[in-house]
N, C-alpha and C positions, 0 to 999 in steps of 0.2 A: 414573631411566631410561626408565618407560614414561610419565611426563607428558610427555616432549621429543617424544614421538610422536604426540601429540592433533592432532584437526584443530585444534586453537585455536591450536597451536602449530607447525603448519606455514603456517597464515596468516599469523603475526606474521614467520616468520623468510622464507615465499616473499617478502612484500613488502620487509622490510628486504634482500633481495637484489635486489629490483629496481630500492630506491630508490638502493642504493650502485652498481650497474649505471649508472644512469643517471648519476649525478655521476660515474664518470670520465667519461664521454664531458661530460658539461655539467656542471664543474666549479666550482658554482655553487648553493648550500643554497638559494634562491628560486626559478629556473626549477627547479630537478630537484625541487619538491614540483610545479610548478604541472604540470611534464609527467606526473610520475606520476597527479596527480589527473587529468589529460584522459583517459591510459590508461585509469585505472578507470571513469571514464564510458561512455567507450567500451566496453569490457568490458561491464558492465552496462546500454548502450543499449536492447537489445531491455525489461528488466526497466522502465528508468524508462520509456521510450512505453507499457507495457500499465498502469501506474501512472498516469500523466496522465490516458489513456483512461479508462482505469477509474470514478478518481475523481470527474473530469469529468461522464461518463452519470451515476453516482451521486447526485450533483449538482445537476443538470439532469432529473433523473427525480422527485424528490422533489414538489411540487407535482401528479402526477398518480398518485402514490403513496396523497397527501393528500386528493383528491378521493376514492381507493376505499376511505381508510379513513374518511371522511364518508358516501359513497353503501351501504357496506355496516357499517354500526357496526354495528347489532345483529347480526351475522350474521361472526363470526371466523373460521370457515374457509372462508365463503365469501371472505370477506375477503382470506384468504392465497393463496388459489387463483389470485384473480384478482389480486395482487401479483405470485407467482411466474410470470402469464401475460405481465405487463407487463415483465418481468424479463427472459423469453425473449424478448420481440418487440424490446429494445431491446438484446439480447445486451449485457448486464451480469451480472455476477455480484458479488457481494455482498461478497466476499471479495478482490478481485482487485486493490483500492485498496491493502490491507494487507499483503497477501502481498509484493511487490512493497517496499514500504513497510521492513517490519521485516528482510529479508537486506540494508536498504543500513546498519542501524545496525549490524551486525557488523564491515562494512569502519570504522566514522566509530570504532568501540574501537579497533581494529588499529589506525590512523592515530595516535590519542592513544599508544595504548602505543610507537611505534616513533617518534613526532614529539617527545615530551618529553623534558627534558633524559636522561641516562644518571643512576642514582645510583649512587657508590660503593659497593663492600660494608663493611658495618658490620666484617668481619671482618677485615682485611686490614690488615697489621703498619706503621705509617706510619714507625717507627724502622727497621727494618732498608729497605726499599722506600720511603722517601720521596715518592719522584720517579715512583713506579709503581703507584698506585693500581688497583683492582679495581674494573669498574664492572658493574653488574648491569643486566638489563632493557632491553638497548640494543635487541637481536632485530637486528644488523647485523653483516656478517660482521668476524672478529677484523682480518683481512688486508687490509682496502678502505681505501681512503684515504679515505672518510668516515667512518668509525670511528674514526681518529689525530682529525681534526678536529673532530668533533664531541665526542669525549670530552678534547682540549685547548681546547674552545673557539676553532678555528682557520676564518675565512672563513664564519661563519655570520651575519653581514651580508646585508644585502638592503633597499632603499632608504629607508637610514636606520635598521636598525632590527638588532636580535637577533635572529634569530626562536626560538632558546632560552628568550628574555625574553617576562615579558609586560604586559602594561598595569600593573598593579600594582608591578611590578619596574624600570620605566623609569627610566634615570637614577639606580639603586642598582648598587651591588656586590651580586647575589643570591647567598647561601650555596644552596649545592644540599644537602640534607639526605642522609642515605646511607640503607642499606634499612631500615635502624631506625626512620630519623626522628628521627637524629640531627646536630648538629653536624658536618661532615664538612673544614670547613677551604677547601674547594673554590668559589671564584666565578666567575659571572659575570659579566661588563663587560655592561653593559645600561643603559650611560652616564654621564655625568660628573654632572646634572642633572634634574629633572624638568622643567623649560619648557628647550629646546624638544624634551628628548630624550623625552620623549612624546608627541607630535603626530603620527609617523607610525605610533605604534601606535594609538592613536585617531582618526585618519585608518582602517587599515584596518580596525578593529571597526565605522567609523559604516556601510562600505561593506558591512560582513557584512551587520549587521542591513536596512540599504536595502533589498539582493540580497534578501534575506527576504521581504520588505513586497511588492516589488517583484514576488517571484516569486509571492506567495498572488493579488495585486491581479488579475494576467493570468487566473486559475484563475477567481475571482469572476465577471470581466468578460465572460468564456466560457460563464457557466452564465446562466440566467431571471432574475428577482428572485423574492428568497423561497426561492430552492432552499436557503440553507444553513439551517442552525436556528441557535436559538441559542444550545446549546453549540459549533457548530460556528464559530459567529462569534467566541466568546469565545475558542475556543483559538488559532485565526488571531489572535488580537489580544496573548494571553499568551505565543504561542509565539518571537518577534520580541524579548519583554524577556527569556525566558530564557536566549534564546541571547546576549543582551548581558553580565546576570551573569555566566554562564560564560567569556564571554569575556574579563573581568577577569583571569580567573585561568590561563586555556588560555597555552601557550606562542603565539607569534607566527605560529610556520610550522603550527599546525592552525587558526588563526583563516586563513592565509592557503586550507588549504586548503577550506575551508568556503565561505572567498567563491568560489573557481574555481570549488566544485563549485555553488554557485548562482546563478554567470554561465553557466556550463553548461547549466543546467535552463530557467534567462529563454529560452536562444537555443533550446533544444529546443518550448519551449513556444511561442514564438513561429512556428519553422518550421509546426508543426502547425494553429496557428490560422489561417495562410495557404494552409495548401494543405488548410485543410476537414476533417480530418480529427480537431475537437473543434469545440464550439459547439452551437448549439442547432439550430442546420440541420442539421449531422453526426449529431446526434441524430435529428430525425427521419427524416431520410435512410436509416439503419441502420434504423429500428423498420421501415418501408415495407419495405425490402429483404429483412429475417428474416421480413415476414408472406407474403410473393409466395414465400419460398426454402421456407415448411416451408407453403401450398399445394398446393406444385408435391411435394415429396418425399414418399415412402409415411413413414409412421408410424414402419414398422420404422430408417429410414438417419437415423433424427433421433439426435443423440449428446452430450456431455453431461451433467454434473450436473445443472442449472436443466432442462432439455430430458427428462431422467429424472424427476426428482421432477414436472413438470406433469405427462407422460404419467400415473405413478401417480393423481395428483390427477385425473384425467380419468375414468379408469377409476373409479374410485371413486364418484363424480360421476354417471358411467352406472350402474352397479349399484344407487346408492339409486335414481335415477330408475325401473327398472326395474321393484325391490322396491318403491317407492309405486305405479308403475300396476298391478302384481298385485294389491298389495292392498286397492286401490280399487275393481278390478271385481270382487272376490269379494264386499266389503262393499256396492256395491252395490244396493238395494231393485229387486225382478222389478218390471218395467213391466206392467201388468195389457194380457191380449191385447184386436185392437180388437172396437169392438163389431158383434155378429153373427157371429161368428168366436169364442162362449167355449167353453173345453170341460165337458163333462157335469161333472154333481157327482158322479159315480162315482169320479171319477177316471182313469176310462178314456177314451183319446183315439179309439178305435175306433169308427167310425160305429153308430148304430142301425140294424138293419133294418126295412127297412119290411113293415106288416102285407100281408098276405094276402086280395087282394079273390076272391068266388066265380067269376067267368068266368074267372079264371088259372089256376084248379086243373087240371091235365091228365085230372086219373080222372074229373072229372063231364062 
C-alpha cells in the first residue's frame, strides 16, 4: 500500500488520468497522444527554454574557455578564476543545461510505462474467467473508456498503424506476454503482412530520427565553429542511431510521442533563434550587459552561485596580493641615505655639539 503513494506512482497515475480524460474528449488514440505531448511540453516550456539557452551558451563560450586554458596553462588557479569570471559575464551556469534535460527523462519513462501494451496478470484463472483477463501496469482509470479500448485492442489505429505495435511486430499477430514474461494467449492485430503494413511504422520512425538530427543541427548552426568538442560531436551522431534502435522495439504510440516532442523542440528553437535569444550575437550582447550590470551594482547585491564563487575567488586573490606586498616590503633591502647626509658611526642621529670659541665664553 505504501508503494502506491510514492511520487513515481503519483506521476504515472496522473498522466494516465489526463490521457484518459483527453481520450473522452477526442476518441482517437493518436490525437490523444499528440495533445498530451503538447500539454506536457507547454508545462515544461520554461525548463525547455532554459535548457536551450544554457546548452547553446555553453557551446558558444567554449572557444573563449580554450583561450583561457592556453593563456594560463601553467597556473591552474588563475585559469579557474578567469573561467568562472567568464561564466559570470556570460550569465552561464555549467549545470543549467543538464538539470532541465534530466528532469525530462522521468516524463519519457513514464510515457513508456503508460503507452506500452498492458500486460495480463499471470495469476488470473483463464478457465473460470476466460473472457475477463486482469491487466497490470496500465496506470489508467479502470472505469475509463480508454482502459476498455486499450485492453481489448480497439480503436488503436492511427495513420494505418496500431499504436500498441512496434515496427518489428508490424504485419504479425503479436502476442502480449503476461507479467511473468510468459505467453498469455492475447494478441495485438498488427497487420496481415510485413509489406505494406510495415511502411507507416518505418515512416514514423524515420521522421523521429530526422527530427532529432534537425534539432541538433539547429543548435550547431547557432554556435560558432569549433564550439562543440569531439566528444559532443560523437554524442550527437550516436544519439539518433540509439533512438532508432529503440524505436524498432518501442510501441508506435511512444515513437509518436517522441516525434511530436522533437517537432515542438524544433519550433521552440526556431523562435528563439529568430527572436535573437540564442546565437553568438546573443551571447556577446549578454556578456556586455552583464559586465555593465556588474560594474553598476554594488558588490553586496550580486547574487547567484557563480557570483558568490567569483566573489570568494576575488577576495582570495586580494588577500594573496596584499600578503605578497607586505612580505616584499619587509624583505626589501634598505636604501643607503643620500650623500652628505650620512648618519654618524656611533649610531646616534643627534648632531655633534659645536666646539666653543674663546671669545664666546661669557665669563671672559
